[in-house]
N, C-alpha and C positions, 0 to 999 in steps of 0.2 A: 813591097812596091817595089819596081825596078830602080837602085840608084842611076844607074847612067840615061833612064829615061829624065827628056825635059817635064816637066812638072810648074803646078800653078803657083803663083805667088802665094796664096792661103796653105799649101800644104807644104809649100818651101818652110813658112813662119812657122808653122805647129810642129816640124819636123824640128828646125830646130832647137826652139820652146819646150819639146819633149825630152831632147838627149841631154842637156845642159843638166848640171848638179846644181844641189842646192851649198851656197857658199857658208864657210860657218859665219860667228857670232863672234864679236873681239868685246871688251869692256874697255869703254874710254873716257876720260874726264868729260865731263859737262858742256866744259869752253871748247872743246874738239870737236862738238857733236852736229855742226852747222853743214849742212849739206849731206848728209850721212841717211843709211836708210833703219830705222828704231826696229831692233828684234825680241822687243817686250812690252809687254804690257803696261802701261804709267798709271797707277791710281792717287787720286790726290789726296794731300798729306792730310791735311785738315778741311772743314767747308771753309770756301770761297763766296762772299767775303767772310774772313773767321770771325767777324763782330758786324753788328748794326754798327756801318759807316755810316758817317754824313758827307755830302755830296754837293755841299756850301759852304762859303764862308757864312756866318751869321750869330745866332744865338740859337742857341736851343732852348726849349721850355715844355710845360707840361699843355696839351690840347684840354685840359681839364679848367685850368686860368682861364683859356680865352673864352670858356664856355660860361664862367662866373664872370665876366666880362673884363677881365682885365686888358689895359692896352700899356700898362707900362710895368717894367719888372727889373727887380733890384740884381744887379749885376754881381755872380755872388764867386767869380772865378771864371780863366781860359784853360780850356778842354784844346790842347795841339795835338797835332799827328802824332800820333809815337809813344803817347804818355795814356798813362791808366785811366779809368772812367772818373769822372765826378760824379757826385750826388746833387740835386737842385734842391732839395729837401723843404720845396715850399710851392704853392701854385703863381705868387707873384712873384717867382726867382727866376735864373735862366742863368745861360753860362755861355759866355762866349768862346766860341767854338772854330773851326780851321776846316777845309776841307780836307778829306783822309782819317779824320780824327774819331775814335768810337762816340759813339751816344753815350752821353749822361745816363746811367744807372736806371733812374726814373722820370725821364725826358721820351718825349716821343714825336717832338715836331720842333723844324726847323728854320726860322725867317730867316731869309737873306739880309746880307748886309745893307743892302742899298733899300731896302724897305722899311730901317729903325734908325732913328735918332740915338746917340749915345750923348749924355750929360751926365756930370755926377754920381757916375756909378748907377746910372741907371738906363735901360734901353725903352725907349718909345716907337708905338706901332704907329708907322706913316698913316695918316689918314687915308680911308678908302681900302687899306691894306686887310685882307681877312684869310688869314693862314688855314691850311686845313687840315690836319692829323695826319703825321705819319708822312709828310711832304719831306723831300729831299734828303731822304734816309733808305741807304742800299743795304736791305734786308740779307741780315747770316746767313748763308748758305743759300740764298736765293739764285750764283752762278750758278754751284752746284754743292754737293754735299762732300764731304770727305770719303774718302774710300770709292766714291766716283770714277771710270774711268776717263781718263784726260788724251790719253794718245795711244793706238792703239799699235800693235806688232805691225808692217810694212809703209810705215809711215814716213813719209820724205821730209826730215827737218829743214824747212824755209825759214825766212825771218821770224814769222809769228810762232811760228812750233818751238825755234830757240825762247822764247818768254813762258809760253806754257808747259813746256819741261819746269821749271824751276818750280811749279806746281807741287811736284811730286816730291822736292826736298831732298833729292840724290845727287851726292857729287859726281856719283861717276855711271853711265847706262850703257846697256849690250844694244849696240847696233853690226848692220853687214859687215863683214871683210872683204873688201872688193879684191878680185882674183888680180894675182899677177902677170897683164898684161905685156905680149910680146908684138911690137909691131912692125913689121918688116916690107919695107919696099925692094921688089928688086927690077934688074933689068941696067946693063950695060949705058942705057943711053939716060942713066941717073944720076946727079950728082949734088951733093949737099951746100947746102949755103955755106958762102964762102971759101970754095973751093974753084981753081982755075976750071973752068968749061971751052972743050970743043966747038965747033958749028955743029958738030951732029950732034949734041947733045942738050939735053933741057935738067931745069933745076927738078928736084926732086919734091914732091907737095902733098901726095897720099900720107905717109907716116905723118906728118905736120896736121893734115886734116882732121885725119881719126884720132890721134892724141889729144886733141882738143877737143873732138865732139866727147871721148870719152870724162877726159877731165871738168867737160861743163856738167856733166853727169856725177861729179866728184869721185871720182878716181883720179888716184896719182900714182898708183904700182904702175906704170908703165917704161916699159925699154924699147925703145927707136933701134933700128936698125937698116943697112941696105948694103944687098948685096948682089954681085953681079952675074950676069946668065952662064955662072960654069959651073956643072954639075956638080964635081967635085969639091968646090968651095963651098957653094950651096948646099950641098948634103951632111958635112960638117957642121955650118953654121947652125942651118936649120935644128939639126938632131940636140944641140947644146940649148939653142932658144925654148927648145919645145921641152927638153926636159930640167930647163931651168924657170919654166911660164906655169902657168895654170892654164889660160889662154893665149892662143896664135893666130894671128891674124898677118896673113901676108898679102901683099898687091901683087899684082902683074905674072905671066908666064902661068895662067889655067887654060891658057885657051888650046890651040893644033899647033902654034906653030914649032919649028925646028928645036927655039931655045924654050919653050915652057916647059920646064922640068918638074914644078912642082905638084900634080897628079905622079907621077913617078918617083919622086922623093916621099911624099904621104905614103903612097904603096910602101917602099921598101921599110917607112917606120913601123909600118903595122896598123898605119891610119884609116880604119872603118870609111870607105866611102859611104856617106848617105845620102849626097844628092850631088849632079855636076849639071848644071844648065837648067836659068829659071826662064818660062814666057814670058820675058819682062825687059821693058826697054827704056832704060840701057841697065847693063849690065846681064845680059843673058847667058856671059861663058860661067856667072859665080859657083865655087864650088864650097861645099861643106862636109866634115867629117868628126869623128871621136877618134882620138887615141884610146889604147888597151888600158891605159890606167884613166881613162874619162876625160879626158881633156878635149874642149872644141877646138876645131882647127877650121875657122874662115879663110879661105883663099880666093879672093875678090877680084875682078878685072882690073888691070893696070890704068887703065882712063881716066882721071879724076874724077870726074864727073860719076861713073858708074862706079867705082868704089867707094863714093861717099855714100852715097846712095843707098847702097847694099849694105854698108857695113849701120847708118842711121835704120833701115828697114829692120834687118834680120838681128841685128846682134845687138844693139844696142836694148828693145826692149825685153830680147830673151836675157839677158842679163840684169836687168833688172828684176822681173820676173824671177831668178835664180836668187838671185838678192835679197827675196821677198816682198817686192811691193806687191802691193795685193790690185792697184788698178794701173795696168799698162796699156791700156783701152788706145788707141788715134782718135786725138776728137777730131769735129769735122767741121768743115767749113765748105760756104758755096763760091761756086767759082764767079767771077767777076764779069770775065768777058766770057765769048766762046771760044770753045778750041778743037781743033779736029788733028783725027789720029788716026790712019789707017790700019797701020798691021793689027796682027791679030795676037797682041800683045798686050798683058798690063804697062801703063805708062806711068813712069814718074815724076812729074812734069815743076821743075821749080817754082814758085809763087811768090809773091809779095805779099802781107799781109798787109789789107788795109780798111779802113772804117770810114762807111760813106753816112750821110746826114741823118741817116734814120738808126744811126747807132750800129747796124750790121758789121758783121767783122765776114771782108771780103779776101779772096785769094785773087791775085791779077798774075796771069801766068805769066815766066818767066824762061821760055825756052832756051837752052845754050844753043852755038851752032852744030856740036857736036858733044861729045860725049867726053873730048879730051879739052872740052872749051871750060875751064872750071872756074877763070876770071870773072864771067859772068853771073857765077854764083854770088858773086859780091853783093852787097846788098841785102842778098833776099834771104828767108826766113825758114826754110824749109820743101819741100815737096807735100804735094798732095798725090795720089794714088789712082788714078782714070783705070777701071776695070775694061777686062779683054771682053771681045762681045759687040763693041760699040765706035763706030767711027768719030763719031758726034756728040759732044758732051756744052749742050747750052748753056748761057750764063744763066748763074742759080745753080748748077748739079752740085750736086752735094754729093764729097769725098774726103775720106779721112785726112786727117796732113798729118806731118812728122816735121818736128823741128831739129834744125840741124845741132 
């Protein structure tokens, strides 16, 4: 493929994914695992539940006693959660029992406390109560058996997964180690927060948004930098950032202007151009390459909407795949209303997700005024990808959705 030819979105995404290396795994404490990506298969330490577990407060008894006609049962003790199992010893005996406790060794039925009366050491079933043998017992191993796979490699560790991790009985686990990512904004017009600003300058925002997109996905190894439109200064700084990072993300300086130095600097550093320009809006000038040491370089357009869209569409899925995530396919949603788009380009359309009265998720278009109008993105959830070759997308059109 000619790297300088404009290519389709699908081709660009495939090229990025195919070029990224597999990032290593690292051992971390269980307490630090949230939001990481699991890089080992975890097995259950033992059966779950590990014993016949009672699911109601009440009394435990033998169903044989019910069959024999007993309605009053002598209370022989109290079985608390976290204590070894007691023994009934007779058909007319019972044990007071708590939710979560082990089932007594010779019991097979639980009667809830609401269905009994207790007096003078005896428990009497209320009139009309007909307990069924085996009721309110969570049988050993009914959730899973010891040794069963509970979490597979590539699982993203969210809130429920943090609970599941404990079932493996391990104090440390192996997870993917995020690469070191340098996020660089270029341009004399950019000024950092808190610095004085001239009438002809604007606040730097791209590095903040891209860093937030990385952090949302679990990456904390981020370096932010802002560089002026000075060839020598940019050349030296980009080389240092390249050498000290695993992934380089630049915004601005990738088009064909007099001060668009990024492609020249990449060539000087020996970074192989994989593609430059994608048939999409926003973000047509996107540039992607690979250094001789295997480091991906994303050179994104400088306009804030273009920059963020390109990063979320290409870099985020590719990085997650390189970290071992098994499923990175974008979910799909329906447009809430008709949207027209005439250019023969893939359209990345910002949207707000809503739910209608039928419980269906819909994407309400939230187009920006220009690709520099990043303020309009506030409150949006992400964007949908509308394909080339169609200039009208009716309400109900199904499209891939990418969350910011």
